[in-house]
N, C-alpha and C positions, 0 to 999 in steps of 0.2 A: 821858219819860217810864218813871223806871225802875220796875220792878213789881215786883223784890226787891230788896232793904234788909239789908245787913249788921244794921240793925237788929231786923229784923222777924227774920230766919232767930236774933239773939240769943235771943227770944221768944217761938219760933214755942215749942208743944208738937210734942214726938216723936209719931209715928202710932202709935194705941193711950192715946196717954194718960189719952184720960173713958177710956176702960173698962176699964185693968186700975188705976187711983183713983175713977172708977165716981162720979164729979165730972161734975155741970152741965157739960154742951162750954158754948165763948162764942169769938162767932164776934170775930176779933182782929188780921182783915184783910180788906178793901171792896175789890170788881174791882170794876167797871159798861162796861155798852158805853154810850158818850154818846153813839149815836144810835140806841136800845132800852130792853126794857127787860127783857136779862136781867140779874142779879146772881150774886157769888158773892161767899160770906162763910165764908173758912178759919179753921177752927179748931187742924187739927194737920199735919203734912206734916216733910216732907224729902225731901233730897239724892239724889238718886240715881244708882246707878255710870255711867251716861253722864251726870252735872252739871246733869241737868231735874231740880222740883220735882216731888212726888208730897203733892197735899194731902186734904184729909178735909171739908166744912166741907157750909152748906148752896146749891144753885146755884136760885138761882128763875129758872122761863123759863119753860117752858109752862106743868110746877106748878111747887109745892116740890114736891125733896125732898131729899134725906140722901144724897154719893156724894163717892166718886173723880174727881180731874181739876188737868192739872195743870198749870206752868209755862209750858210750853212749848205744852200748846191754848189760853190766854189768850193766849199771846205772837203766833198764825197761827190764830186766828181772827177777823179779816177775809180777812184772803189773800181774794186775787179780787175782792173789793169794788173799786166803784167808785164817786168825790165824795164825799158829805158820807160815807154808808154802811162810809165801808175808814179813817176816823176813828181807832186801836186800844182799845183796852181799856183803861180807866184804871184809876188807886188810887185813893181814896178818903180823900186827906191826913186827911182832920175825919175817919176812923169813931176811933168812944168801941167801946171789950170790948161788947161783949151778950151773953147771954147765945138760946141755938142756937133751943132754945124762944117766945124771943118777940117773934124775928126769922120762925119756924116759924106765930106767930098770925097777928100782921102781916096784915090785908090789901091 
């Protein structure tokens, strides 16, 4: 599965977009671990000089927190795993944009 597409690239606000526009951050992309409970929601992102993507959004892992993560980290998150645990991070193809605040308040 392709984690980054041209459609995402075209529709993803640049880093600090919500800070400068003072609008409510919206998750536009959802990545998840199909064999675990970790989920990454992307609200902003920019391609870096090295070709990687730096994202900002909500990470729901050990706890929910706002933060930065990279596409490369998602692509290599399962390195060293075996069996079912080695299934790669996936993108939710049916995810609809939702304000990060709503995701933060979900149990």
